[in-house]
Backbone atoms as SQL, in Angstrom:
CREATE TABLE atoms (id INTEGER PRIMARY KEY, chain TEXT, resi INTEGER, resn TEXT, atom TEXT, x REAL, y REAL, z REAL);
INSERT INTO atoms VALUES
  (1, 'A', 1, 'MET', 'N', -20.338, 8.991, -4.249),
  (2, 'A', 1, 'MET', 'CA', -19.371, 10.035, -4.000),
  (3, 'A', 1, 'MET', 'C', -19.697, 10.666, -2.663),
  (4, 'A', 2, 'ALA', 'N', -18.669, 10.945, -1.872),
  (5, 'A', 2, 'ALA', 'CA', -18.833, 11.576, -0.570),
  (6, 'A', 2, 'ALA', 'C', -18.336, 13.013, -0.643),
  (7, 'A', 3, 'THR', 'N', -19.041, 13.898, 0.012),
  (8, 'A', 3, 'THR', 'CA', -18.619, 15.292, 0.100),
  (9, 'A', 3, 'THR', 'C', -17.944, 15.478, 1.449),
  (10, 'A', 4, 'LEU', 'N', -16.736, 16.010, 1.429),
  (11, 'A', 4, 'LEU', 'CA', -15.988, 16.228, 2.657),
  (12, 'A', 4, 'LEU', 'C', -15.897, 17.710, 2.944),
  (13, 'A', 5, 'LYS', 'N', -15.966, 18.055, 4.227),
  (14, 'A', 5, 'LYS', 'CA', -15.872, 19.439, 4.626),
  (15, 'A', 5, 'LYS', 'C', -14.534, 19.649, 5.330),
  (16, 'A', 6, 'ILE', 'N', -13.839, 20.718, 4.971),
  (17, 'A', 6, 'ILE', 'CA', -12.562, 21.044, 5.613),
  (18, 'A', 6, 'ILE', 'C', -12.856, 21.691, 6.961),
  (19, 'A', 7, 'THR', 'N', -12.182, 21.207, 7.989),
  (20, 'A', 7, 'THR', 'CA', -12.394, 21.697, 9.342),
  (21, 'A', 7, 'THR', 'C', -11.060, 22.014, 10.000),
  (22, 'A', 8, 'THR', 'N', -11.087, 22.749, 11.086),
  (23, 'A', 8, 'THR', 'CA', -9.862, 23.090, 11.811),
  (24, 'A', 8, 'THR', 'C', -9.493, 21.945, 12.740),
  (25, 'A', 9, 'VAL', 'N', -8.206, 21.566, 12.707),
  (26, 'A', 9, 'VAL', 'CA', -7.665, 20.539, 13.594),
  (27, 'A', 9, 'VAL', 'C', -6.408, 21.136, 14.204),
  (28, 'A', 10, 'GLY', 'N', -6.517, 21.673, 15.412),
  (29, 'A', 10, 'GLY', 'CA', -5.388, 22.372, 16.022),
  (30, 'A', 10, 'GLY', 'C', -5.055, 23.598, 15.200),
  (31, 'A', 11, 'ASN', 'N', -3.798, 23.716, 14.787),
  (32, 'A', 11, 'ASN', 'CA', -3.372, 24.825, 13.939),
  (33, 'A', 11, 'ASN', 'C', -3.400, 24.462, 12.457),
  (34, 'A', 12, 'SER', 'N', -3.953, 23.293, 12.138),
  (35, 'A', 12, 'SER', 'CA', -3.993, 22.801, 10.756),
  (36, 'A', 12, 'SER', 'C', -5.429, 22.697, 10.276),
  (37, 'A', 13, 'ALA', 'N', -5.577, 22.208, 9.069),
  (38, 'A', 13, 'ALA', 'CA', -6.892, 21.919, 8.514),
  (39, 'A', 13, 'ALA', 'C', -6.971, 20.431, 8.217),
  (40, 'A', 14, 'GLY', 'N', -8.151, 19.885, 8.277),
  (41, 'A', 14, 'GLY', 'CA', -8.319, 18.468, 8.009),
  (42, 'A', 14, 'GLY', 'C', -9.711, 18.180, 7.506),
  (43, 'A', 15, 'VAL', 'N', -9.924, 16.937, 7.099),
  (44, 'A', 15, 'VAL', 'CA', -11.246, 16.489, 6.682),
  (45, 'A', 15, 'VAL', 'C', -11.628, 15.274, 7.515),
  (46, 'A', 16, 'VAL', 'N', -12.913, 15.102, 7.724),
  (47, 'A', 16, 'VAL', 'CA', -13.425, 13.945, 8.443),
  (48, 'A', 16, 'VAL', 'C', -13.980, 12.981, 7.405),
  (49, 'A', 17, 'LEU', 'N', -13.518, 11.738, 7.464),
  (50, 'A', 17, 'LEU', 'CA', -13.979, 10.724, 6.519),
  (51, 'A', 17, 'LEU', 'C', -15.181, 9.992, 7.119),
  (52, 'A', 18, 'PRO', 'N', -16.281, 9.918, 6.384),
  (53, 'A', 18, 'PRO', 'CA', -17.449, 9.180, 6.876),
  (54, 'A', 18, 'PRO', 'C', -17.141, 7.685, 7.037),
  (55, 'A', 19, 'ARG', 'N', -17.906, 7.021, 7.882),
  (56, 'A', 19, 'ARG', 'CA', -17.698, 5.588, 8.129),
  (57, 'A', 19, 'ARG', 'C', -17.736, 4.770, 6.846),
  (58, 'A', 20, 'GLU', 'N', -18.625, 5.154, 5.929),
  (59, 'A', 20, 'GLU', 'CA', -18.746, 4.406, 4.674),
  (60, 'A', 20, 'GLU', 'C', -17.438, 4.468, 3.879),
  (61, 'A', 21, 'VAL', 'N', -16.784, 5.626, 3.888),
  (62, 'A', 21, 'VAL', 'CA', -15.518, 5.783, 3.171),
  (63, 'A', 21, 'VAL', 'C', -14.436, 4.956, 3.846),
  (64, 'A', 22, 'LEU', 'N', -14.380, 5.000, 5.174),
  (65, 'A', 22, 'LEU', 'CA', -13.396, 4.191, 5.914),
  (66, 'A', 22, 'LEU', 'C', -13.600, 2.706, 5.617),
  (67, 'A', 23, 'ALA', 'N', -14.842, 2.285, 5.562),
  (68, 'A', 23, 'ALA', 'CA', -15.137, 0.874, 5.281),
  (69, 'A', 23, 'ALA', 'C', -14.693, 0.500, 3.868),
  (70, 'A', 24, 'ARG', 'N', -14.930, 1.374, 2.895),
  (71, 'A', 24, 'ARG', 'CA', -14.528, 1.076, 1.514),
  (72, 'A', 24, 'ARG', 'C', -13.017, 1.039, 1.365),
  (73, 'A', 25, 'LEU', 'N', -12.308, 1.884, 2.143),
  (74, 'A', 25, 'LEU', 'CA', -10.844, 1.883, 2.105),
  (75, 'A', 25, 'LEU', 'C', -10.259, 0.760, 2.963),
  (76, 'A', 26, 'ARG', 'N', -11.114, 0.129, 3.768),
  (77, 'A', 26, 'ARG', 'CA', -10.691, -0.921, 4.718),
  (78, 'A', 26, 'ARG', 'C', -9.640, -0.403, 5.685),
  (79, 'A', 27, 'VAL', 'N', -9.897, 0.775, 6.248),
  (80, 'A', 27, 'VAL', 'CA', -9.010, 1.362, 7.247),
  (81, 'A', 27, 'VAL', 'C', -9.831, 1.758, 8.456),
  (82, 'A', 28, 'GLU', 'N', -9.140, 1.984, 9.555),
  (83, 'A', 28, 'GLU', 'CA', -9.780, 2.464, 10.768),
  (84, 'A', 28, 'GLU', 'C', -8.932, 3.550, 11.398),
  (85, 'A', 29, 'LYS', 'N', -9.437, 4.125, 12.441),
  (86, 'A', 29, 'LYS', 'CA', -8.747, 5.203, 13.134),
  (87, 'A', 29, 'LYS', 'C', -7.324, 4.770, 13.493),
  (88, 'A', 30, 'GLY', 'N', -6.353, 5.607, 13.155),
  (89, 'A', 30, 'GLY', 'CA', -4.948, 5.308, 13.451),
  (90, 'A', 30, 'GLY', 'C', -4.180, 4.741, 12.266),
  (91, 'A', 31, 'ASP', 'N', -4.872, 4.239, 11.238),
  (92, 'A', 31, 'ASP', 'CA', -4.198, 3.724, 10.046),
  (93, 'A', 31, 'ASP', 'C', -3.642, 4.881, 9.212),
  (94, 'A', 32, 'SER', 'N', -2.681, 4.582, 8.364),
  (95, 'A', 32, 'SER', 'CA', -2.104, 5.593, 7.473),
  (96, 'A', 32, 'SER', 'C', -2.764, 5.520, 6.100),
  (97, 'A', 33, 'LEU', 'N', -2.970, 6.685, 5.520),
  (98, 'A', 33, 'LEU', 'CA', -3.455, 6.789, 4.149),
  (99, 'A', 33, 'LEU', 'C', -2.431, 7.572, 3.355),
  (100, 'A', 34, 'TYR', 'N', -2.350, 7.325, 2.071),
  (101, 'A', 34, 'TYR', 'CA', -1.389, 7.997, 1.213),
  (102, 'A', 34, 'TYR', 'C', -2.125, 8.796, 0.159),
  (103, 'A', 35, 'LEU', 'N', -1.712, 10.032, -0.020),
  (104, 'A', 35, 'LEU', 'CA', -2.294, 10.922, -1.006),
  (105, 'A', 35, 'LEU', 'C', -1.384, 10.908, -2.220),
  (106, 'A', 36, 'VAL', 'N', -1.937, 10.532, -3.363),
  (107, 'A', 36, 'VAL', 'CA', -1.173, 10.400, -4.596),
  (108, 'A', 36, 'VAL', 'C', -1.784, 11.316, -5.649),
  (109, 'A', 37, 'GLU', 'N', -0.935, 12.149, -6.268),
  (110, 'A', 37, 'GLU', 'CA', -1.420, 12.986, -7.367),
  (111, 'A', 37, 'GLU', 'C', -1.397, 12.167, -8.649),
  (112, 'A', 38, 'THR', 'N', -2.515, 12.153, -9.346),
  (113, 'A', 38, 'THR', 'CA', -2.628, 11.428, -10.607),
  (114, 'A', 38, 'THR', 'C', -3.080, 12.410, -11.688),
  (115, 'A', 39, 'PRO', 'N', -3.003, 12.023, -12.938),
  (116, 'A', 39, 'PRO', 'CA', -3.488, 12.914, -14.002),
  (117, 'A', 39, 'PRO', 'C', -4.971, 13.271, -13.851),
  (118, 'A', 40, 'ASN', 'N', -5.725, 12.404, -13.158),
  (119, 'A', 40, 'ASN', 'CA', -7.155, 12.648, -12.960),
  (120, 'A', 40, 'ASN', 'C', -7.480, 13.400, -11.677),
  (121, 'A', 41, 'GLY', 'N', -6.468, 13.747, -10.893),
  (122, 'A', 41, 'GLY', 'CA', -6.704, 14.457, -9.633),
  (123, 'A', 41, 'GLY', 'C', -5.947, 13.810, -8.492),
  (124, 'A', 42, 'ILE', 'N', -6.529, 13.872, -7.311),
  (125, 'A', 42, 'ILE', 'CA', -5.911, 13.341, -6.093),
  (126, 'A', 42, 'ILE', 'C', -6.545, 11.995, -5.766),
  (127, 'A', 43, 'GLU', 'N', -5.701, 11.030, -5.412),
  (128, 'A', 43, 'GLU', 'CA', -6.178, 9.701, -5.030),
  (129, 'A', 43, 'GLU', 'C', -5.751, 9.435, -3.593),
  (130, 'A', 44, 'LEU', 'N', -6.675, 8.966, -2.788),
  (131, 'A', 44, 'LEU', 'CA', -6.400, 8.596, -1.398),
  (132, 'A', 44, 'LEU', 'C', -6.369, 7.090, -1.335),
  (133, 'A', 45, 'THR', 'N', -5.268, 6.516, -0.875),
  (134, 'A', 45, 'THR', 'CA', -5.112, 5.071, -0.910),
  (135, 'A', 45, 'THR', 'C', -4.537, 4.563, 0.413),
  (136, 'A', 46, 'PRO', 'N', -4.942, 3.364, 0.840),
  (137, 'A', 46, 'PRO', 'CA', -4.423, 2.816, 2.094),
  (138, 'A', 46, 'PRO', 'C', -3.074, 2.124, 1.945),
  (139, 'A', 47, 'TYR', 'N', -2.504, 2.096, 0.748),
  (140, 'A', 47, 'TYR', 'CA', -1.199, 1.453, 0.557),
  (141, 'A', 47, 'TYR', 'C', -0.295, 2.365, -0.248),
  (142, 'A', 48, 'ARG', 'N', 1.000, 2.094, -0.160),
  (143, 'A', 48, 'ARG', 'CA', 1.984, 2.882, -0.894),
  (144, 'A', 48, 'ARG', 'C', 2.211, 2.256, -2.261),
  (145, 'A', 49, 'PRO', 'N', 1.856, 2.954, -3.324),
  (146, 'A', 49, 'PRO', 'CA', 2.038, 2.395, -4.664),
  (147, 'A', 49, 'PRO', 'C', 3.497, 2.055, -4.975),
  (148, 'A', 50, 'ASP', 'N', 4.445, 2.850, -4.472),
  (149, 'A', 50, 'ASP', 'CA', 5.857, 2.557, -4.740),
  (150, 'A', 50, 'ASP', 'C', 6.273, 1.255, -4.067),
  (151, 'A', 51, 'PHE', 'N', 5.762, 0.993, -2.859),
  (152, 'A', 51, 'PHE', 'CA', 6.073, -0.252, -2.162),
  (153, 'A', 51, 'PHE', 'C', 5.431, -1.436, -2.893),
  (154, 'A', 52, 'ALA', 'N', 4.213, -1.255, -3.364),
  (155, 'A', 52, 'ALA', 'CA', 3.534, -2.321, -4.105),
  (156, 'A', 52, 'ALA', 'C', 4.318, -2.675, -5.369),
  (157, 'A', 53, 'ALA', 'N', 4.867, -1.667, -6.040),
  (158, 'A', 53, 'ALA', 'CA', 5.661, -1.924, -7.248),
  (159, 'A', 53, 'ALA', 'C', 6.933, -2.695, -6.898),
  (160, 'A', 54, 'GLN', 'N', 7.551, -2.350, -5.786),
  (161, 'A', 54, 'GLN', 'CA', 8.758, -3.064, -5.351),
  (162, 'A', 54, 'GLN', 'C', 8.436, -4.521, -5.028),
  (163, 'A', 55, 'MET', 'N', 7.290, -4.761, -4.380),
  (164, 'A', 55, 'MET', 'CA', 6.899, -6.133, -4.057),
  (165, 'A', 55, 'MET', 'C', 6.591, -6.934, -5.316),
  (166, 'A', 56, 'ASP', 'N', 5.980, -6.299, -6.308),
  (167, 'A', 56, 'ASP', 'CA', 5.733, -6.979, -7.585),
  (168, 'A', 56, 'ASP', 'C', 7.048, -7.405, -8.233),
  (169, 'A', 57, 'MET', 'N', 8.034, -6.514, -8.170),
  (170, 'A', 57, 'MET', 'CA', 9.343, -6.825, -8.745),
  (171, 'A', 57, 'MET', 'C', 10.003, -7.974, -7.977),
  (172, 'A', 58, 'ALA', 'N', 9.887, -7.951, -6.650),
  (173, 'A', 58, 'ALA', 'CA', 10.475, -9.016, -5.834),
  (174, 'A', 58, 'ALA', 'C', 9.819, -10.360, -6.148),
  (175, 'A', 59, 'GLU', 'N', 8.502, -10.372, -6.304),
  (176, 'A', 59, 'GLU', 'CA', 7.809, -11.618, -6.645),
  (177, 'A', 59, 'GLU', 'C', 8.254, -12.156, -7.996),
  (178, 'A', 60, 'THR', 'N', 8.479, -11.279, -8.955),
  (179, 'A', 60, 'THR', 'CA', 8.954, -11.692, -10.280),
  (180, 'A', 60, 'THR', 'C', 10.331, -12.330, -10.164),
  (181, 'A', 61, 'ILE', 'N', 11.218, -11.697, -9.417),
  (182, 'A', 61, 'ILE', 'CA', 12.578, -12.225, -9.229),
  (183, 'A', 61, 'ILE', 'C', 12.527, -13.573, -8.531),
  (184, 'A', 62, 'MET', 'N', 11.693, -13.688, -7.493),
  (185, 'A', 62, 'MET', 'CA', 11.592, -14.954, -6.759),
  (186, 'A', 62, 'MET', 'C', 11.044, -16.061, -7.657),
  (187, 'A', 63, 'ARG', 'N', 10.096, -15.722, -8.526),
  (188, 'A', 63, 'ARG', 'CA', 9.543, -16.715, -9.451),
  (189, 'A', 63, 'ARG', 'C', 10.596, -17.167, -10.458),
  (190, 'A', 64, 'GLU', 'N', 11.337, -16.204, -11.006),
  (191, 'A', 64, 'GLU', 'CA', 12.346, -16.530, -12.022),
  (192, 'A', 64, 'GLU', 'C', 13.524, -17.308, -11.449),
  (193, 'A', 65, 'ASN', 'N', 13.851, -17.069, -10.184),
  (194, 'A', 65, 'ASN', 'CA', 15.014, -17.696, -9.557),
  (195, 'A', 65, 'ASN', 'C', 14.607, -18.671, -8.452),
  (196, 'A', 66, 'ARG', 'N', 13.457, -19.301, -8.622),
  (197, 'A', 66, 'ARG', 'CA', 12.916, -20.193, -7.596),
  (198, 'A', 66, 'ARG', 'C', 13.892, -21.302, -7.217),
  (199, 'A', 67, 'ASP', 'N', 14.526, -21.939, -8.194),
  (200, 'A', 67, 'ASP', 'CA', 15.439, -23.048, -7.917),
  (201, 'A', 67, 'ASP', 'C', 16.664, -22.574, -7.134),
  (202, 'A', 68, 'VAL', 'N', 17.208, -21.449, -7.525),
  (203, 'A', 68, 'VAL', 'CA', 18.382, -20.903, -6.824),
  (204, 'A', 68, 'VAL', 'C', 18.028, -20.569, -5.383),
  (205, 'A', 69, 'LEU', 'N', 16.896, -19.916, -5.164),
  (206, 'A', 69, 'LEU', 'CA', 16.494, -19.557, -3.824),
  (207, 'A', 69, 'LEU', 'C', 16.212, -20.788, -2.966),
  (208, 'A', 70, 'ARG', 'N', 15.656, -21.838, -3.576),
  (209, 'A', 70, 'ARG', 'CA', 15.392, -23.074, -2.844),
  (210, 'A', 70, 'ARG', 'C', 16.708, -23.689, -2.378),
  (211, 'A', 71, 'GLU', 'N', 17.729, -23.698, -3.241),
  (212, 'A', 71, 'GLU', 'CA', 19.042, -24.242, -2.869),
  (213, 'A', 71, 'GLU', 'C', 19.686, -23.410, -1.768),
  (214, 'A', 72, 'LEU', 'N', 19.572, -22.113, -1.866),
  (215, 'A', 72, 'LEU', 'CA', 20.143, -21.237, -0.833),
  (216, 'A', 72, 'LEU', 'C', 19.462, -21.423, 0.521),
  (217, 'A', 73, 'ALA', 'N', 18.198, -21.797, 0.517),
  (218, 'A', 73, 'ALA', 'CA', 17.463, -21.979, 1.768),
  (219, 'A', 73, 'ALA', 'C', 17.840, -23.255, 2.484),
  (220, 'A', 74, 'LYS', 'N', 18.526, -24.195, 1.798),
  (221, 'A', 74, 'LYS', 'CA', 18.897, -25.472, 2.426),
  (222, 'A', 74, 'LYS', 'C', 19.982, -25.307, 3.451);
């Protein structure tokens, strides 16, 4: 577990993420992170869960309609 300290960033507040946290999230300076409220608290994630759900649905549709999509691609 990492302890983060809130600091002033211009007229806002922010936190500095240690290198170990950036490495575990597989992100670097300039990447976007998403803050998601969960029943267990706040989750910081490098991907959008709503987009991931949409991609899962698209993969299911593509799998179910593989033959139709193959014909359309001809």
